[in-house]
All heavy atoms as TSV, in Angstrom:
chain	resi	resn	atom	element	x	y	z
A	1	MET	N	N	85.949	135.869	103.025
A	1	MET	CA	C	86.957	134.997	102.430
A	1	MET	C	C	87.731	135.813	101.396
A	1	MET	O	O	87.143	136.408	100.507
A	1	MET	CB	C	86.267	133.802	101.773
A	1	MET	CG	C	87.234	132.851	101.128
A	1	MET	SD	S	86.460	131.430	100.356
A	1	MET	CE	C	86.023	130.473	101.765
A	2	ASN	N	N	89.032	135.825	101.530
A	2	ASN	CA	C	89.851	136.597	100.601
A	2	ASN	C	C	90.194	135.772	99.355
A	2	ASN	O	O	89.850	134.601	99.247
A	2	ASN	CB	C	91.107	137.143	101.275
A	2	ASN	CG	C	92.011	136.040	101.794
A	2	ASN	OD1	O	91.913	134.892	101.359
A	2	ASN	ND2	N	92.885	136.385	102.709
A	3	ARG	N	N	90.870	136.421	98.424
A	3	ARG	CA	C	91.175	135.790	97.132
A	3	ARG	C	C	92.073	134.563	97.284
A	3	ARG	O	O	91.875	133.539	96.629
A	3	ARG	CB	C	91.838	136.812	96.223
A	3	ARG	CG	C	92.110	136.292	94.842
A	3	ARG	CD	C	92.578	137.419	93.939
A	3	ARG	NE	N	92.749	136.926	92.596
A	3	ARG	CZ	C	93.914	136.887	91.965
A	3	ARG	NH1	N	94.991	137.332	92.561
A	3	ARG	NH2	N	93.985	136.425	90.747
A	4	ASN	N	N	93.075	134.637	98.166
A	4	ASN	CA	C	93.990	133.513	98.357
A	4	ASN	C	C	93.283	132.298	98.930
A	4	ASN	O	O	93.570	131.160	98.544
A	4	ASN	CB	C	95.152	133.915	99.267
A	4	ASN	CG	C	96.111	134.848	98.570
A	4	ASN	OD1	O	96.166	134.893	97.351
A	4	ASN	ND2	N	96.847	135.606	99.352
A	5	SER	N	N	92.349	132.513	99.840
A	5	SER	CA	C	91.586	131.399	100.405
A	5	SER	C	C	90.710	130.749	99.349
A	5	SER	O	O	90.572	129.528	99.316
A	5	SER	CB	C	90.719	131.873	101.563
A	5	SER	OG	O	91.514	132.284	102.635
A	6	LEU	N	N	90.120	131.573	98.489
A	6	LEU	CA	C	89.285	131.038	97.417
A	6	LEU	C	C	90.114	130.193	96.452
A	6	LEU	O	O	89.705	129.091	96.072
A	6	LEU	CB	C	88.589	132.174	96.669
A	6	LEU	CG	C	87.682	131.746	95.517
A	6	LEU	CD1	C	86.538	130.891	96.043
A	6	LEU	CD2	C	87.161	132.960	94.781
A	7	ILE	N	N	91.280	130.668	96.087
A	7	ILE	CA	C	92.168	129.909	95.201
A	7	ILE	C	C	92.583	128.606	95.861
A	7	ILE	O	O	92.585	127.541	95.226
A	7	ILE	CB	C	93.391	130.759	94.806
A	7	ILE	CG1	C	92.970	131.915	93.902
A	7	ILE	CG2	C	94.454	129.895	94.126
A	7	ILE	CD1	C	94.064	132.915	93.625
A	8	GLN	N	N	92.886	128.664	97.141
A	8	GLN	CA	C	93.290	127.465	97.874
A	8	GLN	C	C	92.163	126.435	97.892
A	8	GLN	O	O	92.398	125.248	97.672
A	8	GLN	CB	C	93.676	127.854	99.292
A	8	GLN	CG	C	94.121	126.710	100.146
A	8	GLN	CD	C	94.519	127.164	101.534
A	8	GLN	OE1	O	94.478	128.357	101.831
A	8	GLN	NE2	N	94.883	126.238	102.363
A	9	LEU	N	N	90.942	126.874	98.132
A	9	LEU	CA	C	89.812	125.945	98.147
A	9	LEU	C	C	89.540	125.376	96.756
A	9	LEU	O	O	89.174	124.198	96.619
A	9	LEU	CB	C	88.571	126.641	98.700
A	9	LEU	CG	C	88.587	126.923	100.193
A	9	LEU	CD1	C	87.368	127.726	100.603
A	9	LEU	CD2	C	88.671	125.634	100.986
A	10	LEU	N	N	89.711	126.178	95.712
A	10	LEU	CA	C	89.511	125.690	94.348
A	10	LEU	C	C	90.548	124.628	93.981
A	10	LEU	O	O	90.221	123.610	93.359
A	10	LEU	CB	C	89.545	126.845	93.349
A	10	LEU	CG	C	88.355	127.790	93.388
A	10	LEU	CD1	C	88.576	128.965	92.452
A	10	LEU	CD2	C	87.062	127.062	93.058
A	11	ILE	N	N	91.793	124.851	94.364
A	11	ILE	CA	C	92.840	123.861	94.104
A	11	ILE	C	C	92.560	122.576	94.862
A	11	ILE	O	O	92.691	121.470	94.324
A	11	ILE	CB	C	94.228	124.433	94.459
A	11	ILE	CG1	C	94.623	125.528	93.469
A	11	ILE	CG2	C	95.283	123.334	94.481
A	11	ILE	CD1	C	95.874	126.281	93.852
A	12	ALA	N	N	92.155	122.696	96.118
A	12	ALA	CA	C	91.845	121.521	96.926
A	12	ALA	C	C	90.686	120.749	96.322
A	12	ALA	O	O	90.711	119.511	96.266
A	12	ALA	CB	C	91.523	121.940	98.353
A	13	THR	N	N	89.672	121.449	95.836
A	13	THR	CA	C	88.532	120.789	95.206
A	13	THR	C	C	88.958	120.078	93.926
A	13	THR	O	O	88.549	118.937	93.677
A	13	THR	CB	C	87.431	121.821	94.898
A	13	THR	OG1	O	87.056	122.472	96.110
A	13	THR	CG2	C	86.215	121.152	94.285
A	14	ALA	N	N	89.770	120.731	93.112
A	14	ALA	CA	C	90.243	120.120	91.876
A	14	ALA	C	C	91.062	118.862	92.166
A	14	ALA	O	O	90.925	117.845	91.465
A	14	ALA	CB	C	91.068	121.118	91.077
A	15	LEU	N	N	91.898	118.900	93.190
A	15	LEU	CA	C	92.698	117.730	93.544
A	15	LEU	C	C	91.829	116.581	94.036
A	15	LEU	O	O	92.083	115.413	93.723
A	15	LEU	CB	C	93.736	118.097	94.594
A	15	LEU	CG	C	94.892	118.950	94.102
A	15	LEU	CD1	C	95.727	119.429	95.276
A	15	LEU	CD2	C	95.734	118.180	93.122
A	16	CYS	N	N	90.813	116.905	94.783
A	16	CYS	CA	C	89.912	115.860	95.269
A	16	CYS	C	C	89.152	115.223	94.109
A	16	CYS	O	O	89.004	113.994	94.051
A	16	CYS	CB	C	88.942	116.450	96.279
A	16	CYS	SG	S	87.953	115.203	97.118
A	17	ILE	N	N	88.697	116.023	93.172
A	17	ILE	CA	C	88.002	115.495	92.000
A	17	ILE	C	C	88.951	114.622	91.179
A	17	ILE	O	O	88.563	113.555	90.690
A	17	ILE	CB	C	87.417	116.645	91.157
A	17	ILE	CG1	C	86.247	117.278	91.917
A	17	ILE	CG2	C	86.961	116.150	89.793
A	17	ILE	CD1	C	85.730	118.558	91.301
A	18	ALA	N	N	90.197	115.051	91.040
A	18	ALA	CA	C	91.176	114.247	90.305
A	18	ALA	C	C	91.389	112.896	90.987
A	18	ALA	O	O	91.504	111.861	90.313
A	18	ALA	CB	C	92.498	114.992	90.194
A	19	GLY	N	N	91.423	112.884	92.307
A	19	GLY	CA	C	91.564	111.632	93.035
A	19	GLY	C	C	90.382	110.701	92.816
A	19	GLY	O	O	90.543	109.496	92.640
A	20	ILE	N	N	89.181	111.264	92.795
A	20	ILE	CA	C	87.986	110.457	92.559
A	20	ILE	C	C	87.981	109.908	91.138
A	20	ILE	O	O	87.617	108.753	90.913
A	20	ILE	CB	C	86.730	111.292	92.859
A	20	ILE	CG1	C	86.661	111.570	94.360
A	20	ILE	CG2	C	85.470	110.584	92.388
A	20	ILE	CD1	C	85.608	112.577	94.757
A	21	VAL	N	N	88.404	110.731	90.175
A	21	VAL	CA	C	88.489	110.257	88.780
A	21	VAL	C	C	89.476	109.098	88.674
A	21	VAL	O	O	89.204	108.098	88.008
A	21	VAL	CB	C	88.880	111.419	87.837
A	21	VAL	CG1	C	89.267	110.912	86.462
A	21	VAL	CG2	C	87.738	112.410	87.736
A	22	LEU	N	N	90.617	109.196	89.352
A	22	LEU	CA	C	91.581	108.093	89.349
A	22	LEU	C	C	90.965	106.814	89.915
A	22	LEU	O	O	91.196	105.724	89.397
A	22	LEU	CB	C	92.808	108.457	90.185
A	22	LEU	CG	C	93.857	109.334	89.546
A	22	LEU	CD1	C	94.934	109.677	90.576
A	22	LEU	CD2	C	94.474	108.646	88.353
A	23	LEU	N	N	90.189	106.972	90.954
A	23	LEU	CA	C	89.552	105.814	91.560
A	23	LEU	C	C	88.597	105.139	90.586
A	23	LEU	O	O	88.614	103.917	90.419
A	23	LEU	CB	C	88.804	106.239	92.827
A	23	LEU	CG	C	88.144	105.142	93.627
A	23	LEU	CD1	C	89.186	104.177	94.149
A	23	LEU	CD2	C	87.351	105.736	94.764
A	24	PHE	N	N	87.782	105.919	89.892
A	24	PHE	CA	C	86.841	105.330	88.948
A	24	PHE	C	C	87.529	104.784	87.697
A	24	PHE	O	O	87.070	103.806	87.114
A	24	PHE	CB	C	85.747	106.336	88.578
A	24	PHE	CG	C	84.704	106.470	89.649
A	24	PHE	CD1	C	84.663	107.593	90.448
A	24	PHE	CD2	C	83.782	105.464	89.880
A	24	PHE	CE1	C	83.726	107.721	91.451
A	24	PHE	CE2	C	82.833	105.569	90.878
A	24	PHE	CZ	C	82.799	106.698	91.668
A	25	LEU	N	N	88.628	105.403	87.281
A	25	LEU	CA	C	89.376	104.867	86.144
A	25	LEU	C	C	89.979	103.509	86.474
A	25	LEU	O	O	90.169	102.677	85.586
A	25	LEU	CB	C	90.471	105.840	85.705
A	25	LEU	CG	C	89.996	107.066	84.944
A	25	LEU	CD1	C	91.165	107.996	84.646
A	25	LEU	CD2	C	89.281	106.687	83.669
A	26	GLY	N	N	90.269	103.287	87.753
A	26	GLY	CA	C	90.766	101.979	88.165
A	26	GLY	C	C	89.759	100.870	87.910
A	26	GLY	O	O	90.126	99.711	87.697
A	27	PHE	N	N	88.464	101.208	87.905
A	27	PHE	CA	C	87.433	100.213	87.606
A	27	PHE	C	C	87.262	100.007	86.103
A	27	PHE	O	O	86.796	98.967	85.667
A	27	PHE	CB	C	86.087	100.655	88.183
A	27	PHE	CG	C	85.970	100.432	89.655
A	27	PHE	CD1	C	85.843	101.506	90.511
A	27	PHE	CD2	C	85.983	99.162	90.186
A	27	PHE	CE1	C	85.734	101.317	91.866
A	27	PHE	CE2	C	85.875	98.950	91.541
A	27	PHE	CZ	C	85.743	100.032	92.387
A	28	ALA	N	N	87.602	101.000	85.292
A	28	ALA	CA	C	87.311	100.955	83.864
A	28	ALA	C	C	88.322	100.148	83.056
A	28	ALA	O	O	87.984	99.631	82.000
A	28	ALA	CB	C	87.235	102.375	83.314
A	29	TYR	N	N	89.547	100.048	83.513
A	29	TYR	CA	C	90.585	99.373	82.742
A	29	TYR	C	C	90.841	97.970	83.278
A	29	TYR	O	O	90.663	97.709	84.461
A	29	TYR	CB	C	91.880	100.202	82.759
A	29	TYR	CG	C	91.731	101.483	81.981
A	29	TYR	CD1	C	91.482	102.682	82.629
A	29	TYR	CD2	C	91.792	101.477	80.601
A	29	TYR	CE1	C	91.317	103.849	81.916
A	29	TYR	CE2	C	91.633	102.635	79.878
A	29	TYR	CZ	C	91.394	103.827	80.536
A	29	TYR	OH	O	91.222	104.975	79.822
A	30	PRO	N	N	91.276	97.068	82.381
A	30	PRO	CA	C	91.478	95.672	82.790
A	30	PRO	C	C	92.508	95.553	83.897
A	30	PRO	O	O	93.465	96.317	83.890
A	30	PRO	CB	C	91.977	94.979	81.523
A	30	PRO	CG	C	91.692	95.896	80.398
A	30	PRO	CD	C	91.555	97.274	80.980
A	31	PRO	N	N	92.389	94.649	84.805
A	31	PRO	CA	C	91.226	93.788	85.011
A	31	PRO	C	C	90.093	94.577	85.649
A	31	PRO	O	O	90.287	95.267	86.644
A	31	PRO	CB	C	91.740	92.714	85.968
A	31	PRO	CG	C	92.864	93.363	86.698
A	31	PRO	CD	C	93.454	94.381	85.755
A	32	LYS	N	N	88.915	94.492	85.038
A	32	LYS	CA	C	87.769	95.279	85.488
A	32	LYS	C	C	87.363	94.893	86.902
A	32	LYS	O	O	87.332	93.734	87.262
A	32	LYS	CB	C	86.593	95.110	84.544
A	32	LYS	CG	C	86.844	95.773	83.214
A	32	LYS	CD	C	85.607	95.826	82.379
A	32	LYS	CE	C	85.951	96.579	81.117
A	32	LYS	NZ	N	84.829	97.089	80.437
A	33	GLY	N	N	87.035	95.903	87.663
A	33	GLY	CA	C	86.569	95.684	89.020
A	33	GLY	C	C	87.665	95.625	90.060
A	33	GLY	O	O	87.401	95.629	91.247
A	34	GLU	N	N	88.922	95.577	89.637
A	34	GLU	CA	C	90.032	95.529	90.589
A	34	GLU	C	C	90.743	96.873	90.581
A	34	GLU	O	O	91.115	97.385	89.534
A	34	GLU	CB	C	91.022	94.438	90.194
A	34	GLU	CG	C	92.190	94.320	91.142
A	34	GLU	CD	C	93.163	93.238	90.704
A	34	GLU	OE1	O	92.741	92.301	90.033
A	34	GLU	OE2	O	94.335	93.372	91.040
A	35	ILE	N	N	90.917	97.435	91.751
A	35	ILE	CA	C	91.607	98.713	91.858
A	35	ILE	C	C	93.078	98.419	92.128
A	35	ILE	O	O	93.426	97.788	93.117
A	35	ILE	CB	C	91.032	99.567	93.003
A	35	ILE	CG1	C	89.553	99.815	92.774
A	35	ILE	CG2	C	91.781	100.883	93.115
A	35	ILE	CD1	C	88.890	100.544	93.913
A	36	HIS	N	N	93.933	98.850	91.225
A	36	HIS	CA	C	95.369	98.637	91.384
A	36	HIS	C	C	95.868	99.432	92.587
A	36	HIS	O	O	95.365	100.509	92.899
A	36	HIS	CB	C	96.101	99.066	90.111
A	36	HIS	CG	C	97.511	98.579	90.062
A	36	HIS	ND1	N	98.543	99.333	90.524
A	36	HIS	CD2	C	98.028	97.417	89.624
A	36	HIS	CE1	C	99.667	98.659	90.367
A	36	HIS	NE2	N	99.378	97.490	89.816
A	37	SER	N	N	96.838	98.905	93.266
A	37	SER	CA	C	97.321	99.549	94.484
A	37	SER	C	C	97.899	100.936	94.220
A	37	SER	O	O	97.817	101.817	95.078
A	37	SER	CB	C	98.360	98.673	95.178
A	37	SER	OG	O	99.483	98.498	94.345
A	38	SER	N	N	98.463	101.166	93.030
A	38	SER	CA	C	99.012	102.492	92.742
A	38	SER	C	C	97.904	103.539	92.660
A	38	SER	O	O	98.106	104.696	93.037
A	38	SER	CB	C	99.817	102.470	91.442
A	38	SER	OG	O	98.973	102.198	90.344
A	39	VAL	N	N	96.720	103.136	92.183
A	39	VAL	CA	C	95.593	104.058	92.134
A	39	VAL	C	C	95.143	104.407	93.550
A	39	VAL	O	O	94.862	105.559	93.869
A	39	VAL	CB	C	94.418	103.458	91.320
A	39	VAL	CG1	C	93.196	104.346	91.375
A	39	VAL	CG2	C	94.836	103.221	89.881
A	40	LEU	N	N	95.097	103.415	94.412
A	40	LEU	CA	C	94.699	103.665	95.792
A	40	LEU	C	C	95.695	104.558	96.521
A	40	LEU	O	O	95.307	105.441	97.288
A	40	LEU	CB	C	94.537	102.346	96.544
A	40	LEU	CG	C	93.357	101.486	96.101
A	40	LEU	CD1	C	93.377	100.169	96.850
A	40	LEU	CD2	C	92.057	102.215	96.325
A	41	VAL	N	N	96.976	104.348	96.268
A	41	VAL	CA	C	97.995	105.179	96.897
A	41	VAL	C	C	97.885	106.617	96.403
A	41	VAL	O	O	97.942	107.570	97.195
A	41	VAL	CB	C	99.403	104.609	96.632
A	41	VAL	CG1	C	100.479	105.585	97.052
A	41	VAL	CG2	C	99.576	103.283	97.349
A	42	ALA	N	N	97.717	106.798	95.100
A	42	ALA	CA	C	97.587	108.144	94.542
A	42	ALA	C	C	96.346	108.838	95.114
A	42	ALA	O	O	96.386	110.027	95.454
A	42	ALA	CB	C	97.503	108.084	93.024
A	43	TYR	N	N	95.261	108.116	95.233
A	43	TYR	CA	C	94.037	108.679	95.785
A	43	TYR	C	C	94.228	109.058	97.259
A	43	TYR	O	O	93.817	110.122	97.698
A	43	TYR	CB	C	92.889	107.679	95.636
A	43	TYR	CG	C	91.562	108.208	96.081
A	43	TYR	CD1	C	90.950	109.256	95.412
A	43	TYR	CD2	C	90.928	107.663	97.178
A	43	TYR	CE1	C	89.730	109.747	95.820
A	43	TYR	CE2	C	89.697	108.136	97.593
A	43	TYR	CZ	C	89.106	109.180	96.905
A	43	TYR	OH	O	87.903	109.663	97.311
A	44	GLY	N	N	94.860	108.195	98.005
A	44	GLY	CA	C	95.111	108.487	99.413
A	44	GLY	C	C	96.007	109.696	99.601
A	44	GLY	O	O	95.773	110.536	100.474
A	45	GLU	N	N	97.035	109.807	98.786
A	45	GLU	CA	C	97.929	110.963	98.878
A	45	GLU	C	C	97.197	112.247	98.503
A	45	GLU	O	O	97.413	113.300	99.111
A	45	GLU	CB	C	99.139	110.765	97.977
A	45	GLU	CG	C	100.099	109.725	98.499
A	45	GLU	CD	C	101.261	109.468	97.559
A	45	GLU	OE1	O	101.313	110.088	96.477
A	45	GLU	OE2	O	102.116	108.651	97.925
A	46	THR	N	N	96.338	112.162	97.505
A	46	THR	CA	C	95.558	113.328	97.099
A	46	THR	C	C	94.650	113.786	98.233
A	46	THR	O	O	94.578	114.978	98.544
A	46	THR	CB	C	94.724	113.014	95.847
A	46	THR	OG1	O	95.601	112.628	94.790
A	46	THR	CG2	C	93.902	114.204	95.412
A	47	LEU	N	N	93.959	112.844	98.850
A	47	LEU	CA	C	93.070	113.222	99.946
A	47	LEU	C	C	93.850	113.775	101.136
A	47	LEU	O	O	93.384	114.692	101.814
A	47	LEU	CB	C	92.228	112.021	100.375
A	47	LEU	CG	C	91.121	111.627	99.412
A	47	LEU	CD1	C	90.348	110.442	99.956
A	47	LEU	CD2	C	90.174	112.783	99.161
A	48	THR	N	N	95.019	113.236	101.393
A	48	THR	CA	C	95.837	113.747	102.483
A	48	THR	C	C	96.258	115.182	102.214
A	48	THR	O	O	96.196	116.047	103.100
A	48	THR	CB	C	97.082	112.869	102.672
A	48	THR	OG1	O	96.669	111.533	102.921
A	48	THR	CG2	C	97.949	113.360	103.806
A	49	PHE	N	N	96.673	115.457	100.999
A	49	PHE	CA	C	97.079	116.813	100.633
A	49	PHE	C	C	95.907	117.780	100.724
A	49	PHE	O	O	96.023	118.890	101.254
A	49	PHE	CB	C	97.676	116.812	99.229
A	49	PHE	CG	C	98.184	118.154	98.797
A	49	PHE	CD1	C	99.279	118.725	99.414
A	49	PHE	CD2	C	97.568	118.841	97.777
A	49	PHE	CE1	C	99.755	119.965	99.032
A	49	PHE	CE2	C	98.033	120.077	97.377
A	49	PHE	CZ	C	99.127	120.644	98.009
A	50	VAL	N	N	94.763	117.364	100.219
A	50	VAL	CA	C	93.572	118.213	100.277
A	50	VAL	C	C	93.170	118.460	101.726
A	50	VAL	O	O	92.831	119.578	102.107
A	50	VAL	CB	C	92.410	117.577	99.485
A	50	VAL	CG1	C	91.102	118.294	99.745
A	50	VAL	CG2	C	92.719	117.582	98.001
A	51	GLY	N	N	93.225	117.421	102.529
A	51	GLY	CA	C	92.880	117.589	103.937
A	51	GLY	C	C	93.803	118.557	104.647
A	51	GLY	O	O	93.364	119.360	105.472
A	52	SER	N	N	95.079	118.499	104.327
A	52	SER	CA	C	96.007	119.437	104.968
A	52	SER	C	C	95.750	120.860	104.509
A	52	SER	O	O	95.834	121.797	105.300
A	52	SER	CB	C	97.454	119.031	104.695
A	52	SER	OG	O	97.780	119.210	103.339
A	53	LEU	N	N	95.434	121.040	103.234
A	53	LEU	CA	C	95.129	122.387	102.751
A	53	LEU	C	C	93.886	122.949	103.420
A	53	LEU	O	O	93.870	124.085	103.867
A	53	LEU	CB	C	94.911	122.383	101.234
A	53	LEU	CG	C	96.136	122.317	100.351
A	53	LEU	CD1	C	95.703	122.296	98.891
A	53	LEU	CD2	C	97.056	123.471	100.599
A	54	LEU	N	N	92.838	122.139	103.476
A	54	LEU	CA	C	91.576	122.632	104.005
A	54	LEU	C	C	91.576	122.732	105.528
A	54	LEU	O	O	91.089	123.692	106.087
A	54	LEU	CB	C	90.430	121.714	103.569
A	54	LEU	CG	C	90.067	121.752	102.100
A	54	LEU	CD1	C	89.001	120.721	101.800
A	54	LEU	CD2	C	89.591	123.126	101.705
A	55	GLY	N	N	92.103	121.728	106.176
A	55	GLY	CA	C	91.987	121.658	107.623
A	55	GLY	C	C	92.995	122.467	108.392
A	55	GLY	O	O	92.639	123.347	109.179
A	56	ILE	N	N	94.257	122.193	108.204
A	56	ILE	CA	C	95.302	122.810	109.017
A	56	ILE	C	C	95.401	124.307	108.756
A	56	ILE	O	O	95.381	125.114	109.687
A	56	ILE	CB	C	96.662	122.124	108.773
A	56	ILE	CG1	C	96.592	120.673	109.239
A	56	ILE	CG2	C	97.779	122.867	109.485
A	56	ILE	CD1	C	97.788	119.846	108.828
A	57	ASP	N	N	95.453	124.685	107.500
A	57	ASP	CA	C	95.584	126.103	107.179
A	57	ASP	C	C	94.339	126.874	107.604
A	57	ASP	O	O	94.441	127.972	108.154
A	57	ASP	CB	C	95.852	126.281	105.689
A	57	ASP	CG	C	96.191	127.719	105.352
A	57	ASP	OD1	O	97.090	128.277	105.994
A	57	ASP	OD2	O	95.555	128.271	104.435
A	58	TYR	N	N	93.172	126.317	107.366
A	58	TYR	CA	C	91.935	126.987	107.747
A	58	TYR	C	C	91.857	127.175	109.253
A	58	TYR	O	O	91.465	128.232	109.742
A	58	TYR	CB	C	90.732	126.185	107.251
A	58	TYR	CG	C	89.413	126.844	107.529
A	58	TYR	CD1	C	88.911	127.829	106.684
A	58	TYR	CD2	C	88.655	126.489	108.634
A	58	TYR	CE1	C	87.708	128.444	106.941
A	58	TYR	CE2	C	87.453	127.102	108.902
A	58	TYR	CZ	C	86.984	128.070	108.052
A	58	TYR	OH	O	85.790	128.672	108.321
A	59	HIS	N	N	92.265	126.150	109.991
A	59	HIS	CA	C	92.202	126.216	111.450
A	59	HIS	C	C	93.064	127.354	111.994
A	59	HIS	O	O	92.614	128.149	112.826
A	59	HIS	CB	C	92.651	124.890	112.058
A	59	HIS	CG	C	92.755	124.918	113.550
A	59	HIS	ND1	N	91.652	124.912	114.367
A	59	HIS	CD2	C	93.831	124.980	114.367
A	59	HIS	CE1	C	92.044	124.954	115.617
A	59	HIS	NE2	N	93.363	124.992	115.650
A	60	TYR	N	N	94.280	127.441	111.539
A	60	TYR	CA	C	95.180	128.459	112.078
A	60	TYR	C	C	94.921	129.849	111.506
A	60	TYR	O	O	95.274	130.841	112.112
A	60	TYR	CB	C	96.626	128.050	111.858
A	60	TYR	CG	C	97.020	126.926	112.792
A	60	TYR	CD1	C	97.206	125.637	112.318
A	60	TYR	CD2	C	97.149	127.162	114.152
A	60	TYR	CE1	C	97.530	124.613	113.166
A	60	TYR	CE2	C	97.492	126.125	115.020
A	60	TYR	CZ	C	97.669	124.862	114.518
A	60	TYR	OH	O	97.981	123.845	115.366
A	61	ARG	N	N	94.333	129.925	110.336
A	61	ARG	CA	C	94.063	131.235	109.750
A	61	ARG	C	C	92.844	131.894	110.388
A	61	ARG	O	O	92.806	133.109	110.565
A	61	ARG	CB	C	93.855	131.104	108.252
A	61	ARG	CG	C	93.694	132.455	107.565
A	61	ARG	CD	C	93.585	132.339	106.087
A	61	ARG	NE	N	94.854	131.794	105.573
A	61	ARG	CZ	C	95.077	131.547	104.320
A	61	ARG	NH1	N	94.144	131.755	103.424
A	61	ARG	NH2	N	96.229	131.067	103.929
A	62	TYR	N	N	91.819	131.112	110.710
A	62	TYR	CA	C	90.558	131.689	111.168
A	62	TYR	C	C	90.201	131.344	112.617
A	62	TYR	O	O	89.075	131.541	113.024
A	62	TYR	CB	C	89.424	131.210	110.257
A	62	TYR	CG	C	89.583	131.700	108.838
A	62	TYR	CD1	C	89.920	130.816	107.831
A	62	TYR	CD2	C	89.421	133.037	108.524
A	62	TYR	CE1	C	90.087	131.250	106.536
A	62	TYR	CE2	C	89.586	133.486	107.239
A	62	TYR	CZ	C	89.903	132.576	106.241
A	62	TYR	OH	O	90.072	133.015	104.959
A	63	ARG	N	N	91.135	130.853	113.393
A	63	ARG	CA	C	90.776	130.538	114.777
A	63	ARG	C	C	90.600	131.826	115.578
A	63	ARG	O	O	91.231	132.844	115.332
A	63	ARG	CB	C	91.783	129.603	115.411
A	63	ARG	CG	C	93.023	130.226	115.915
A	63	ARG	CD	C	93.883	129.179	116.581
A	63	ARG	NE	N	95.062	129.855	117.125
A	63	ARG	CZ	C	96.069	129.252	117.630
A	63	ARG	NH1	N	96.091	127.939	117.681
A	63	ARG	NH2	N	97.082	129.913	118.103
A	64	SER	N	N	89.735	131.748	116.566
A	64	SER	CA	C	89.358	132.950	117.329
A	64	SER	C	C	90.394	133.300	118.359
A	64	SER	O	O	90.862	132.522	119.079
A	64	SER	CB	C	88.047	132.735	118.054
A	64	SER	OG	O	87.100	132.166	117.227
């Protein structure tokens, strides 16, 4: 694994963690227990971006 791949995976991991933090913050603020739709959209977009970084680029970079 080269340096650029490592940086890419670190960024993807950080984005995924940020998405999870947003999800849990949605439970902490009033009204408690309800996840606002903007939090869900932000989380979904984060996971989509992370998935594209990890999946598509990895597939084409390391395919046999």
